[in-house]
C-alpha positions as CSV (number, residue, x, y, z in Angstrom):
1,M,91.2,-34.2,58.8
2,P,91.4,-31.0,58.8
3,Y,93.7,-29.0,55.9
4,D,96.7,-27.5,56.9
5,P,96.2,-23.7,58.2
6,V,99.3,-22.5,56.6
7,L,97.6,-23.5,53.2
8,V,94.2,-22.4,53.9
9,Q,95.1,-18.7,55.8
10,P,95.3,-16.8,52.3
11,M,91.5,-18.6,51.6
12,R,90.6,-16.7,55.0
13,D,92.3,-13.6,54.2
14,E,90.3,-13.2,50.8
15,L,87.1,-12.8,52.6
16,S,88.4,-11.0,55.5
17,R,90.3,-8.2,53.4
18,I,87.0,-7.3,52.2
19,G,85.3,-7.2,55.6
20,V,83.9,-10.6,56.3
21,E,84.3,-11.7,60.1
22,E,85.9,-14.8,60.7
23,L,83.7,-17.4,62.7
24,T,86.4,-19.5,64.0
25,T,84.4,-21.2,67.1
26,R,81.1,-22.4,67.6
27,E,80.9,-19.5,70.4
28,A,81.6,-16.8,68.0
29,V,78.9,-18.2,65.5
30,E,76.2,-18.2,68.4
31,A,77.3,-14.3,69.1
32,F,77.0,-13.6,65.3
33,M,73.6,-14.7,65.0
34,E,72.6,-12.9,68.2
35,G,70.2,-10.2,67.4
36,P,67.8,-8.9,65.0
37,G,69.0,-7.8,61.1
38,T,69.9,-9.5,58.4
39,K,73.4,-11.7,58.2
40,L,74.7,-13.5,55.3
41,L,76.6,-16.6,56.4
42,V,79.6,-17.9,54.1
43,I,80.8,-21.3,54.2
44,N,84.0,-21.0,52.8
45,S,86.2,-23.9,51.7
46,V,89.3,-25.1,49.7
47,C,87.6,-26.0,46.1
48,G,87.9,-24.2,42.7
49,C,84.5,-23.1,43.0
50,A,85.0,-21.2,46.4
51,A,88.1,-20.0,44.8
52,G,87.1,-19.0,41.5
53,Q,83.0,-17.8,42.3
54,A,82.2,-18.1,45.7
55,R,84.5,-15.9,47.2
56,P,84.8,-13.2,44.2
57,G,80.9,-13.4,44.1
58,V,80.6,-12.6,47.5
59,A,83.3,-9.4,47.3
60,L,80.9,-8.3,43.8
61,A,78.0,-8.5,45.8
62,L,79.3,-6.7,49.0
63,R,80.1,-3.6,46.8
64,H,76.1,-3.1,46.5
65,T,74.5,-0.6,48.4
66,A,71.8,-2.8,49.8
67,K,73.8,-5.0,52.1
68,P,72.9,-7.4,55.4
69,D,74.5,-5.5,58.6
70,R,76.7,-8.6,59.2
71,V,78.6,-10.7,57.4
72,G,80.2,-14.0,58.4
73,T,82.0,-16.9,57.7
74,V,83.3,-20.3,58.7
75,F,85.4,-22.6,56.8
76,A,84.6,-26.2,56.4
77,G,87.3,-28.9,56.9
78,Q,89.1,-26.2,59.0
79,D,86.9,-25.0,61.8
80,L,84.4,-27.9,62.3
81,E,82.6,-26.8,65.6
82,A,82.1,-23.4,63.7
83,T,80.8,-25.0,60.7
84,E,78.5,-27.2,62.7
85,R,76.9,-24.9,64.7
86,A,76.6,-22.3,61.8
87,R,75.1,-25.0,59.6
88,S,72.4,-26.3,62.4
89,Y,70.9,-22.6,61.6
90,F,69.9,-23.9,58.2
91,A,69.8,-27.5,59.1
92,D,66.6,-28.1,56.2
93,Y,69.3,-27.6,54.1
94,P,72.2,-30.1,53.5
95,P,75.6,-29.5,54.1
96,S,77.0,-27.7,51.2
97,S,80.5,-25.9,50.7
98,P,81.0,-23.4,49.6
99,S,77.4,-22.1,50.5
100,F,75.6,-18.7,51.4
101,A,72.9,-18.3,53.9
102,L,70.9,-15.2,53.7
103,L,69.0,-14.6,57.6
104,K,66.8,-12.2,59.4
105,G,67.4,-13.0,62.7
106,E,67.7,-16.7,62.5
107,K,65.1,-17.2,59.7
108,V,66.9,-18.3,56.4
109,V,65.5,-16.2,53.6
110,H,67.8,-17.1,50.8
111,F,70.0,-19.9,50.5
112,V,72.8,-20.6,47.8
113,P,74.0,-24.4,47.7
114,R,77.2,-25.3,46.0
115,H,75.5,-26.8,42.5
116,A,74.5,-23.4,42.2
117,I,77.8,-21.7,42.8
118,E,80.2,-24.5,40.6
119,G,80.3,-23.8,37.4
120,T,78.4,-20.3,37.2
121,P,80.4,-17.3,36.8
122,A,81.7,-15.3,39.2
123,E,79.4,-12.1,38.4
124,A,76.0,-14.5,38.4
125,V,76.8,-15.7,41.6
126,G,77.4,-12.1,42.7
127,L,74.2,-10.8,41.2
128,D,72.3,-13.5,42.8
129,L,73.6,-12.4,46.4
130,V,72.4,-9.2,44.9
131,N,69.0,-9.6,44.3
132,A,68.7,-11.3,47.7
133,F,69.9,-8.0,49.3
134,D,67.8,-6.2,47.4
135,E,64.6,-8.0,48.7
136,H,65.5,-8.5,52.5
137,C,68.0,-5.9,53.5
138,E,68.1,-2.1,54.1
């Protein structure tokens, strides 16, 4: 059962305020994934590690000079079809929320599952993304 949209909105706003594109439909995910370049796809969720580590880690990483061409997010438990479609681009990795996938085109070049986020300080989560951005983004 999806979470109440009113309760989830502040969790969505936390990423959209920093320029992350909300992908709420299957079609939006497909449009986001079209074309070349680097893309960071954030699987957002209502859990404590999303609030305490994942979203703040993304915010810190996006302050870095090297970053993906596009950054988008789907909300697990809320945008079911969008989340399913997003996960299809990194189907070799078990479903995990929150999680991050950095892609070049449609190829995953870096993946961060929940177990690497949970219990890790937001600064370390952000640094992991920054290191991936330095390696794969211009």
